[in-house]
C-alpha positions as a Python dict, from the first residue, in 0.01 Angstrom:
ca = {
    (1, 'M'): (0, 0, 0),
    (2, 'F'): (-272, 138, 222),
    (3, 'L'): (-370, 92, 586),
    (4, 'T'): (-607, 284, 814),
    (5, 'I'): (-634, 301, 1194),
    (6, 'S'): (-954, 439, 1347),
    (7, 'T'): (-1080, 508, 1696),
    (8, 'T'): (-1388, 662, 1852),
    (9, 'G'): (-1433, 903, 2141),
    (10, 'D'): (-1645, 1170, 2304),
    (11, 'A'): (-1613, 1525, 2430),
    (12, 'R'): (-1417, 1414, 2737),
    (13, 'N'): (-1185, 1177, 2551),
    (14, 'P'): (-1190, 1303, 2192),
    (15, 'A'): (-1098, 1064, 1916),
    (16, 'T'): (-858, 1323, 1777),
    (17, 'D'): (-618, 1228, 2059),
    (18, 'L'): (-512, 966, 1804),
    (19, 'G'): (-302, 1246, 1649),
    (20, 'F'): (-113, 1291, 1977),
    (21, 'L'): (-59, 917, 2014),
    (22, 'L'): (75, 882, 1659),
    (23, 'H'): (272, 1208, 1684),
    (24, 'K'): (111, 1321, 1358),
    (25, 'H'): (-116, 1629, 1343),
    (26, 'P'): (-466, 1555, 1205),
    (27, 'D'): (-479, 1886, 1016),
    (28, 'K'): (-171, 1812, 810),
    (29, 'A'): (-84, 1571, 533),
    (30, 'Q'): (274, 1462, 595),
    (31, 'A'): (525, 1271, 383),
    (32, 'Y'): (831, 1074, 495),
    (33, 'R'): (1095, 932, 264),
    (34, 'T'): (1189, 573, 334),
    (35, 'A'): (1452, 346, 182),
    (36, 'H'): (1197, 211, -67),
    (37, 'G'): (955, 493, -138),
    (38, 'V'): (754, 769, 25),
    (39, 'A'): (517, 717, 319),
    (40, 'H'): (223, 957, 346),
    (41, 'V'): (21, 1009, 667),
    (42, 'L'): (-316, 1175, 637),
    (43, 'Y'): (-649, 1185, 822),
    (44, 'P'): (-961, 1119, 609),
    (45, 'E'): (-1175, 1208, 912),
    (46, 'A'): (-1093, 1380, 1241),
    (47, 'T'): (-1373, 1467, 1482),
    (48, 'A'): (-1422, 1424, 1855),
    (49, 'E'): (-1646, 1124, 1783),
    (50, 'R'): (-1433, 946, 1522),
    (51, 'C'): (-1080, 982, 1392),
    (52, 'T'): (-903, 783, 1118),
    (53, 'A'): (-534, 794, 1034),
    (54, 'A'): (-421, 652, 700),
    (55, 'L'): (-75, 535, 600),
    (56, 'L'): (-15, 532, 225),
    (57, 'L'): (316, 389, 106),
    (58, 'E'): (421, 474, -248),
    (59, 'V'): (675, 211, -349),
    (60, 'D'): (910, 263, -642),
    (61, 'P'): (957, -92, -784),
    (62, 'V'): (1233, 22, -1019),
    (63, 'A'): (1426, 170, -728),
    (64, 'L'): (1385, -159, -542),
    (65, 'V'): (1554, -344, -827),
    (66, 'R'): (1830, -86, -860),
    (67, 'R'): (1906, -105, -488),
    (68, 'G'): (1940, -483, -513),
    (69, 'K'): (1613, -578, -345),
    (70, 'G'): (1382, -846, -462),
    (71, 'R'): (1664, -1093, -530),
    (72, 'G'): (1593, -1311, -232),
    (73, 'K'): (1297, -1532, -160),
    (74, 'G'): (1039, -1255, -193),
    (75, 'R'): (777, -1232, -461),
    (76, 'G'): (928, -1202, -806),
    (77, 'G'): (1272, -1244, -654),
    (78, 'A'): (1403, -1539, -853),
    (79, 'P'): (1717, -1441, -1045),
    (80, 'D'): (1562, -1553, -1374),
    (81, 'A'): (1236, -1367, -1314),
    (82, 'A'): (1352, -1046, -1480),
    (83, 'L'): (1004, -923, -1570),
    (84, 'A'): (869, -999, -1223),
    (85, 'Q'): (1118, -752, -1078),
    (86, 'Y'): (923, -473, -1246),
    (87, 'V'): (569, -616, -1267),
    (88, 'N'): (461, -731, -921),
    (89, 'D'): (226, -652, -632),
    (90, 'R'): (471, -465, -411),
    (91, 'P'): (323, -116, -467),
    (92, 'Y'): (-24, -239, -369),
    (93, 'A'): (-26, -536, -132),
    (94, 'A'): (68, -500, 236),
    (95, 'S'): (401, -669, 309),
    (96, 'S'): (724, -627, 500),
    (97, 'L'): (766, -295, 315),
    (98, 'L'): (457, -163, 492),
    (99, 'A'): (569, -312, 825),
    (100, 'V'): (903, -130, 802),
    (101, 'A'): (724, 194, 712),
    (102, 'L'): (497, 149, 1017),
    (103, 'S'): (802, 113, 1238),
    (104, 'A'): (976, 415, 1087),
    (105, 'V'): (682, 656, 1077),
    (106, 'F'): (509, 552, 1404),
    (107, 'S'): (815, 444, 1605),
    (108, 'S'): (722, 638, 1920),
    (109, 'A'): (363, 517, 1907),
    (110, 'M'): (481, 158, 1866),
    (111, 'R'): (683, 192, 2187),
    (112, 'G'): (381, 340, 2368),
    (113, 'V'): (552, 678, 2417),
    (114, 'C'): (346, 996, 2421),
    (115, 'A'): (461, 1290, 2635),
    (116, 'A'): (149, 1495, 2554),
    (117, 'R'): (-105, 1221, 2647),
    (118, 'P'): (83, 957, 2854),
    (119, 'E'): (-235, 830, 3020),
    (120, 'R'): (-400, 774, 2681),
    (121, 'A'): (-97, 587, 2547),
    (122, 'A'): (-116, 341, 2835),
    (123, 'R'): (-496, 298, 2815),
    (124, 'P'): (-671, 52, 2582),
    (125, 'L'): (-867, 215, 2300),
    (126, 'P'): (-1154, 110, 2076),
    (127, 'L'): (-966, 42, 1754),
    (128, 'R'): (-1044, -49, 1397),
    (129, 'V'): (-767, -140, 1150),
    (130, 'E'): (-834, -193, 779),
    (131, 'V'): (-595, -333, 519),
    (132, 'P'): (-764, -346, 176),
    (133, 'A'): (-508, -575, 8),
    (134, 'L'): (-315, -825, 217),
    (135, 'P'): (-135, -1135, 80),
    (136, 'A'): (-246, -1428, 294),
    (137, 'R'): (-38, -1736, 231),
    (138, 'G'): (-246, -1977, 435),
    (139, 'G'): (-581, -1823, 358),
    (140, 'P'): (-846, -1664, 582),
    (141, 'D'): (-813, -1941, 842),
    (142, 'L'): (-451, -1848, 911),
    (143, 'V'): (-542, -1478, 935),
    (144, 'R'): (-795, -1560, 1208),
    (145, 'A'): (-553, -1796, 1383),
    (146, 'L'): (-293, -1520, 1403),
    (147, 'F'): (-507, -1223, 1515),
    (148, 'E'): (-798, -1367, 1719),
    (149, 'P'): (-580, -1496, 2011),
    (150, 'L'): (-456, -1138, 2052),
    (151, 'G'): (-801, -998, 2125),
    (152, 'W'): (-903, -889, 1776),
    (153, 'T'): (-1238, -948, 1612),
    (154, 'V'): (-1143, -1049, 1260),
    (155, 'E'): (-1335, -983, 939),
    (156, 'V'): (-1147, -1135, 647),
    (157, 'T'): (-1288, -1133, 293),
    (158, 'P'): (-1108, -1309, 5),
    (159, 'V'): (-1048, -1086, -296),
    (160, 'P'): (-1166, -1249, -623),
    (161, 'L'): (-923, -1281, -910),
    (162, 'D'): (-1164, -1089, -1133),
    (163, 'V'): (-1513, -977, -1028),
    (164, 'T'): (-1631, -1009, -1387),
    (165, 'F'): (-1527, -1377, -1395),
    (166, 'P'): (-1636, -1529, -1062),
    (167, 'A'): (-1565, -1880, -1193),
    (168, 'W'): (-1195, -1802, -1172),
    (169, 'G'): (-1223, -1810, -796),
    (170, 'D'): (-1042, -1613, -529),
    (171, 'S'): (-692, -1472, -532),
    (172, 'R'): (-445, -1517, -246),
    (173, 'Y'): (-526, -1166, -126),
    (174, 'V'): (-777, -1073, 140),
    (175, 'H'): (-950, -758, 262),
    (176, 'L'): (-884, -745, 634),
    (177, 'V'): (-1071, -554, 904),
    (178, 'L'): (-960, -586, 1268),
    (179, 'R'): (-1171, -457, 1558),
    (180, 'A'): (-1096, -421, 1926),
    (181, 'D'): (-1420, -250, 2023),
    (182, 'D'): (-1411, -360, 2385),
    (183, 'G'): (-1089, -169, 2448),
    (184, 'K'): (-859, -464, 2514),
    (185, 'L'): (-560, -327, 2324),
    (186, 'T'): (-348, -14, 2340),
    (187, 'L'): (-239, 158, 2020),
    (188, 'G'): (121, 47, 2077),
    (189, 'E'): (16, -317, 2107),
    (190, 'A'): (-190, -294, 1789),
    (191, 'L'): (102, -149, 1591),
    (192, 'R'): (339, -417, 1719),
    (193, 'H'): (93, -690, 1615),
    (194, 'L'): (82, -544, 1263),
    (195, 'Y'): (459, -500, 1245),
    (196, 'V'): (515, -871, 1308),
    (197, 'L'): (214, -1033, 1144),
    (198, 'L'): (196, -847, 810),
    (199, 'P'): (523, -1002, 682),
    (200, 'V'): (426, -1334, 843),
    (201, 'L'): (110, -1351, 634),
    (202, 'D'): (299, -1243, 323),
    (203, 'D'): (565, -1508, 404),
    (204, 'A'): (836, -1300, 233),
    (205, 'K'): (1071, -1021, 324),
    (206, 'H'): (1215, -759, 91),
    (207, 'Y'): (1544, -735, 280),
    (208, 'W'): (1819, -966, 402),
    (209, 'V'): (1726, -1128, 733),
    (210, 'S'): (2025, -1092, 966),
    (211, 'P'): (2069, -1218, 1325),
    (212, 'D'): (1949, -888, 1474),
    (213, 'E'): (1601, -969, 1338),
    (214, 'V'): (1560, -1204, 1635),
    (215, 'D'): (1596, -910, 1874),
    (216, 'K'): (1346, -706, 1671),
    (217, 'L'): (1096, -991, 1675),
    (218, 'L'): (1124, -1037, 2051),
    (219, 'R'): (1092, -665, 2117),
    (220, 'A'): (779, -635, 1905),
    (221, 'G'): (642, -964, 2044),
    (222, 'D'): (702, -874, 2407),
    (223, 'G'): (396, -965, 2613),
    (224, 'W'): (215, -1175, 2354),
    (225, 'L'): (435, -1387, 2128),
    (226, 'A'): (568, -1632, 2390),
    (227, 'D'): (214, -1764, 2462),
    (228, 'H'): (72, -1735, 2110),
    (229, 'P'): (-65, -2071, 1987),
    (230, 'E'): (90, -2010, 1643),
    (231, 'R'): (428, -1908, 1783),
    (232, 'E'): (622, -2154, 1567),
    (233, 'I'): (480, -2041, 1235),
    (234, 'I'): (519, -1674, 1335),
    (235, 'T'): (886, -1708, 1422),
    (236, 'S'): (967, -1926, 1122),
    (237, 'R'): (802, -1699, 867),
    (238, 'Y'): (917, -1371, 1026),
    (239, 'L'): (1277, -1498, 1019),
    (240, 'A'): (1248, -1611, 653),
    (241, 'R'): (1262, -1978, 760),
    (242, 'R'): (1627, -1950, 861),
    (243, 'R'): (1662, -2247, 1094),
    (244, 'S'): (1940, -2112, 1313),
    (245, 'L'): (1755, -1786, 1379),
    (246, 'T'): (1423, -1962, 1432),
    (247, 'R'): (1584, -2198, 1682),
    (248, 'E'): (1740, -1907, 1873),
    (249, 'A'): (1407, -1724, 1884),
    (250, 'A'): (1226, -2037, 2006),
    (251, 'E'): (1478, -2089, 2287),
    (252, 'R'): (1454, -1730, 2405),
    (253, 'L'): (1075, -1729, 2388),
    (254, 'E'): (1063, -2047, 2596),
    (255, 'L'): (1268, -1873, 2865),
    (256, 'V'): (1021, -1585, 2861),
    (257, 'R'): (729, -1826, 2895),
    (258, 'L'): (892, -2009, 3189),
    (259, 'A'): (977, -1680, 3359),
    (260, 'D'): (617, -1562, 3328),
    (261, 'A'): (490, -1893, 3465),
    (262, 'D'): (721, -1865, 3769),
    (263, 'D'): (660, -1490, 3808),
    (264, 'T'): (1032, -1421, 3794),
    (265, 'D'): (1291, -1261, 3565),
    (266, 'V'): (1439, -1429, 3259),
    (267, 'E'): (1788, -1378, 3404),
    (268, 'E'): (1698, -1592, 3706),
    (269, 'I'): (1570, -1871, 3483),
    (270, 'D'): (1869, -1861, 3249),
    (271, 'N'): (2124, -1943, 3518),
    (272, 'A'): (2288, -2251, 3372),
    (273, 'V'): (2629, -2082, 3390),
    (274, 'D'): (2761, -1957, 3723),
    (275, 'E'): (2887, -1608, 3660),
    (276, 'N'): (3127, -1646, 3954),
    (277, 'A'): (3274, -1970, 3830),
    (278, 'D'): (3630, -1969, 3701),
    (279, 'T'): (3615, -1964, 3322),
    (280, 'E'): (3894, -1939, 3071),
    (281, 'E'): (3884, -1604, 2896),
    (282, 'K'): (3854, -1646, 2523),
    (283, 'P'): (4123, -1468, 2321),
    (284, 'V'): (4010, -1175, 2108),
    (285, 'P'): (4033, -1275, 1738),
    (286, 'L'): (4313, -1108, 1545),
    (287, 'A'): (4063, -965, 1294),
    (288, 'V'): (3882, -787, 1579),
    (289, 'R'): (4207, -651, 1723),
    (290, 'R'): (4307, -531, 1378),
    (291, 'R'): (3982, -337, 1338),
    (292, 'E'): (4024, -192, 1687),
    (293, 'A'): (4376, -77, 1600),
    (294, 'V'): (4256, 83, 1276),
    (295, 'L'): (3970, 267, 1450),
    (296, 'A'): (4208, 392, 1720),
    (297, 'A'): (4453, 522, 1459),
    (298, 'L'): (4175, 695, 1261),
    (299, 'T'): (4045, 857, 1577),
    (300, 'A'): (4394, 975, 1672),
    (301, 'A'): (4431, 1125, 1324),
    (302, 'G'): (4102, 1316, 1361),
    (303, 'A'): (3957, 1160, 1046),
    (304, 'S'): (3586, 1190, 977),
    (305, 'R'): (3566, 1106, 603),
    (306, 'V'): (3721, 763, 550),
    (307, 'L'): (3791, 529, 256),
    (308, 'D'): (3802, 152, 320),
    (309, 'L'): (3996, 33, 15),
    (310, 'G'): (3943, -338, -34),
    (311, 'C'): (3645, -339, 201),
    (312, 'G'): (3551, -700, 123),
    (313, 'Q'): (3229, -797, 301),
    (314, 'G'): (3214, -472, 499),
    (315, 'Q'): (3331, -570, 848),
    (316, 'L'): (3538, -253, 894),
    (317, 'V'): (3277, -36, 723),
    (318, 'Q'): (3023, -169, 973),
    (319, 'E'): (3246, -76, 1270),
    (320, 'L'): (3307, 271, 1127),
    (321, 'F'): (2933, 319, 1073),
    (322, 'K'): (2864, 251, 1442),
    (323, 'D'): (3083, 548, 1540),
    (324, 'V'): (2913, 882, 1469),
    (325, 'R'): (3252, 1056, 1453),
    (326, 'F'): (3292, 910, 1105),
    (327, 'T'): (3051, 1119, 901),
    (328, 'E'): (3124, 972, 556),
    (329, 'I'): (3240, 617, 488),
    (330, 'V'): (3321, 479, 142),
    (331, 'G'): (3388, 110, 89),
    (332, 'V'): (3561, 8, -235),
    (333, 'D'): (3606, -345, -365),
    (334, 'V'): (3656, -510, -702),
    (335, 'S'): (3410, -790, -615),
    (336, 'V'): (3042, -723, -677),
    (337, 'R'): (2956, -1028, -470),
    (338, 'A'): (3152, -894, -169),
    (339, 'L'): (2982, -555, -203),
    (340, 'T'): (2640, -725, -209),
    (341, 'V'): (2723, -905, 116),
    (342, 'A'): (2848, -577, 264),
    (343, 'A'): (2523, -401, 173),
    (344, 'R'): (2327, -679, 345),
    (345, 'R'): (2551, -664, 650),
    (346, 'L'): (2486, -291, 679),
    (347, 'N'): (2110, -325, 614),
    (348, 'L'): (2139, -43, 359),
    (349, 'D'): (1795, -124, 217),
    (350, 'R'): (1635, -52, 555),
    (351, 'L'): (1824, 261, 663),
    (352, 'G'): (1656, 597, 657),
    (353, 'E'): (1777, 837, 392),
    (354, 'R'): (1983, 1049, 632),
    (355, 'R'): (2168, 752, 784),
    (356, 'A'): (2218, 584, 448),
    (357, 'E'): (2392, 897, 316),
    (358, 'R'): (2686, 824, 549),
    (359, 'V'): (2779, 507, 363),
    (360, 'T'): (2870, 449, -3),
    (361, 'L'): (2982, 121, -157),
    (362, 'L'): (3176, 146, -486),
    (363, 'Q'): (3309, -113, -725),
    (364, 'G'): (3659, -31, -840),
    (365, 'S'): (4018, -149, -875),
    (366, 'L'): (4309, 20, -703),
    (367, 'A'): (4526, -64, -1002),
    (368, 'Y'): (4374, 252, -1159),
    (369, 'T'): (4338, 611, -1043),
    (370, 'D'): (3985, 709, -950),
    (371, 'K'): (3875, 1071, -907),
    (372, 'R'): (3592, 955, -677),
    (373, 'L'): (3852, 874, -410),
    (374, 'K'): (4004, 1222, -386),
    (375, 'G'): (3951, 1464, -98),
    (376, 'Y'): (3913, 1222, 196),
    (377, 'D'): (4069, 1252, 540),
    (378, 'A'): (4195, 896, 555),
    (379, 'A'): (4222, 571, 362),
    (380, 'V'): (4261, 219, 500),
    (381, 'L'): (4420, -76, 319),
    (382, 'S'): (4364, -350, 573),
    (383, 'E'): (4517, -684, 467),
    (384, 'V'): (4514, -572, 104),
    (385, 'V'): (4863, -523, -41),
    (386, 'E'): (4960, -891, 1),
    (387, 'H'): (4674, -983, -239),
    (388, 'V'): (4821, -770, -518),
    (389, 'D'): (5056, -907, -780),
    (390, 'V'): (5402, -757, -728),
    (391, 'A'): (5405, -609, -1077),
    (392, 'R'): (5092, -409, -991),
    (393, 'L'): (5210, -270, -657),
    (394, 'P'): (5352, 52, -816),
    (395, 'A'): (5010, 114, -978),
    (396, 'L'): (4830, 65, -647),
    (397, 'E'): (5086, 288, -474),
    (398, 'Y'): (5034, 570, -720),
    (399, 'A'): (4653, 539, -720),
    (400, 'V'): (4642, 579, -340),
    (401, 'F'): (4940, 797, -249),
    (402, 'G'): (4994, 985, -576),
    (403, 'S'): (4639, 1041, -702),
    (404, 'A'): (4387, 1013, -415),
    (405, 'R'): (4636, 1155, -158),
    (406, 'P'): (4428, 1139, 164),
    (407, 'R'): (4576, 1312, 468),
    (408, 'T'): (4627, 977, 646),
    (409, 'V'): (4679, 627, 504),
    (410, 'L'): (4674, 311, 718),
    (411, 'V'): (4824, -10, 577),
    (412, 'T'): (4813, -342, 762),
    (413, 'T'): (4969, -664, 637),
    (414, 'P'): (5078, -1000, 786),
    (415, 'N'): (5419, -1030, 947),
    (416, 'V'): (5569, -1344, 790),
    (417, 'E'): (5812, -1386, 1080),
    (418, 'Y'): (5516, -1463, 1308),
    (419, 'N'): (5401, -1756, 1093),
    (420, 'V'): (5616, -1996, 1295),
    (421, 'R'): (5378, -1933, 1588),
    (422, 'W'): (5077, -2064, 1392),
    (423, 'E'): (5077, -2434, 1477),
    (424, 'S'): (4818, -2510, 1211),
    (425, 'L'): (5017, -2339, 931),
    (426, 'P'): (5258, -2575, 753),
    (427, 'A'): (5612, -2450, 711),
    (428, 'G'): (5669, -2260, 388),
    (429, 'H'): (5299, -2173, 338),
    (430, 'V'): (5134, -1831, 333),
    (431, 'R'): (4836, -1759, 557),
    (432, 'H'): (4587, -1734, 272),
    (433, 'G'): (4588, -1903, -67),
    (434, 'D'): (4547, -1570, -244),
    (435, 'H'): (4848, -1400, -80),
    (436, 'R'): (5109, -1310, -344),
    (437, 'F'): (5373, -1256, -75),
    (438, 'E'): (5412, -1191, 296),
    (439, 'W'): (5674, -946, 423),
    (440, 'T'): (5910, -947, 718),
    (441, 'R'): (5907, -638, 942),
    (442, 'E'): (6223, -509, 774),
    (443, 'E'): (6081, -560, 423),
    (444, 'F'): (5752, -388, 509),
    (445, 'A'): (5935, -96, 670),
    (446, 'S'): (6161, -63, 366),
    (447, 'W'): (5865, -55, 127),
    (448, 'A'): (5666, 188, 341),
    (449, 'R'): (5956, 433, 385),
    (450, 'A'): (6021, 433, 10),
    (451, 'V'): (5652, 501, -62),
    (452, 'A'): (5649, 782, 193),
    (453, 'E'): (5960, 938, 41),
    (454, 'R'): (5825, 923, -313),
    (455, 'H'): (5487, 1075, -231),
    (456, 'G'): (5555, 1327, 44),
    (457, 'Y'): (5438, 1138, 352),
    (458, 'D'): (5583, 1064, 695),
    (459, 'V'): (5539, 709, 822),
    (460, 'E'): (5531, 541, 1162),
    (461, 'F'): (5485, 175, 1252),
    (462, 'A'): (5271, 0, 1513),
    (463, 'P'): (5221, -364, 1612),
    (464, 'V'): (4876, -525, 1595),
    (465, 'G'): (4824, -819, 1827),
    (466, 'D'): (5064, -953, 2089),
    (467, 'D'): (5416, -834, 2014),
    (468, 'D'): (5633, -1145, 2043),
    (469, 'P'): (5987, -1049, 2160),
    (470, 'E'): (6145, -1284, 1903),
    (471, 'V'): (5928, -1266, 1591),
    (472, 'G'): (5717, -955, 1645),
    (473, 'P'): (5339, -913, 1615),
    (474, 'P'): (5111, -1121, 1388),
    (475, 'T'): (5009, -808, 1195),
    (476, 'Q'): (5212, -497, 1122),
    (477, 'M'): (5062, -154, 1057),
    (478, 'A'): (5207, 155, 890),
    (479, 'V'): (5052, 495, 957),
    (480, 'F'): (5129, 741, 676),
    (481, 'T'): (5071, 1113, 737),
    (482, 'R'): (5090, 1359, 447),
    (483, 'S'): (5370, 1613, 495),
    (484, 'E'): (5441, 1952, 343),
    (485, 'R'): (5744, 1843, 139),
    (486, 'T'): (5716, 1808, -237),
    (487, 'P'): (5629, 1450, -344),
    (488, 'Q'): (5847, 1265, -592),
    (489, 'S'): (5561, 1058, -737),
    (490, 'A'): (5616, 851, -1045),
    (491, 'P'): (5317, 774, -1268),
    (492, 'A'): (5164, 431, -1234),
    (493, 'G'): (5343, 170, -1437),
    (494, 'T'): (5695, 304, -1388),
    (495, 'T'): (5962, 103, -1214),
    (496, 'A'): (5960, 113, -834),
    (497, 'T'): (6183, -77, -599),
    (498, 'T'): (5999, -353, -412),
    (499, 'P'): (6189, -535, -138),
    (500, 'T'): (6251, -900, -198),
    (501, 'T'): (6140, -1131, 79),
    (502, 'S'): (6342, -1373, 281),
    (503, 'G'): (6028, -1517, 433),
    (504, 'T'): (5739, -1723, 301),
    (505, 'T'): (5636, -1665, -59),
    (506, 'A'): (5337, -1762, -266),
    (507, 'T'): (5372, -2000, -557),
    (508, 'T'): (5248, -1736, -800),
    (509, 'G'): (5559, -1524, -761),
    (510, 'T'): (5780, -1365, -501),
    (511, 'P'): (5827, -996, -429),
    (512, 'G'): (6087, -860, -661),
    (513, 'T'): (5970, -1081, -952),
    (514, 'T'): (5674, -1065, -1183),
    (515, 'G'): (5566, -1423, -1107),
    (516, 'T'): (5320, -1602, -1331),
    (517, 'T'): (5041, -1423, -1508),
    (518, 'K'): (4721, -1488, -1319),
    (519, 'T'): (4384, -1326, -1276),
    (520, 'T'): (4350, -1247, -906),
    (521, 'K'): (4137, -1075, -653),
    (522, 'E'): (4433, -850, -687),
    (523, 'V'): (4273, -572, -531),
    (524, 'R'): (4055, -739, -287),
    (525, 'A'): (4187, -404, -239),
    (526, 'A'): (3956, -264, -469),
}
């Protein structure tokens, strides 16, 4: 993928100021590793009269497949298009890959920030942008309809399928040249136009489109998107035609348009709810309070390298990743599908190399020891043990406490005594169809103390959620801390005492029995 940005100047305002504005020195060829290849910045020409900066993105299509990209609606992304994953136009044609590289490499320039030449950053420049190969789903007419209202002079030339066979006609690619010779646009505005409109013309994105894409679209479209005549097609294509996100973007853009028309702030227009009115405070979901309790316990333990065992779709991993105190986070789950969702939630395909190194997602089962899990400060089993068949609990116990042996282990599990407070839960039922059992507070404490004694840990207990004076909290948490005494670990598979439950049991077996043989998510845990 290749794109050039050129400007002209004179002795008083040299064109080489482009290097200051882009924060890239014209005398150097520089390379930046991205999540999907290497971006090179170089200057084919750099004089006072004319300066051109080129962005060359080398995409590794094999790496894209290995990282799970290209499985969505993008080109060659159909699950049955195995060959198309490796033979496609991604290394050559401008797309969302190039837009993301623009944002990563020229982030300061896109925001209009330049400490060395602040007056130049805020001043319109004569600009010329060239993209030799651009997919244009909609043809040259759509290219003009998107760029001309923004002040660009557009030269768009269809690329023939094969110059030696003109009868074959044109391909869906175009050679695009944009000019703003009359100095209507700043460099930051030009980069933001490209960041939004390149993937719009391609009508495909190489990464999962999450709700935060709406915020990114509105930031890049600030000052021009609300009044653009093709606003609907821009928002729909940029957001991968996801109706809920497109609707949200349209509503927020309409507020911006109305605010501009009334010369007022968006906050004054969006005043349908009286902030001073009495409103009923919504309760914090138990899942959120559980994650908050886990993060507080990890912080108190001074943990920085953390295992999330049974990470599921990555909600806790995401919260850990937001906190820079956690320098290494490993999520483990037995479900490939859950790990795929977790990777999308974390936007792993779009993170820079340094940030991505903080997170690792592994497929594995806690029914087996795993040397990859050794040496960490802490491990979390949040709502995991109740998904494990009772006969496999000793194996899970040994894998975590006997083999991996992190300094701190946090275990949360439902308190079955609290089930009577759930009006929607029929009597005698567990909270989730996959729960093998649910323990009372006494049963959980008995199990946890026995585990601690066998493996050389101390254990303390904490409530999660409102602590009902009669039945206790909805979730109970055990905090294990490794002690200096000699563990009495038994290898996985040996007999270990598991408390029987007097509370609600699952139909597949009760604690203290083997139950029926059944393939489970047994280690959602894992």
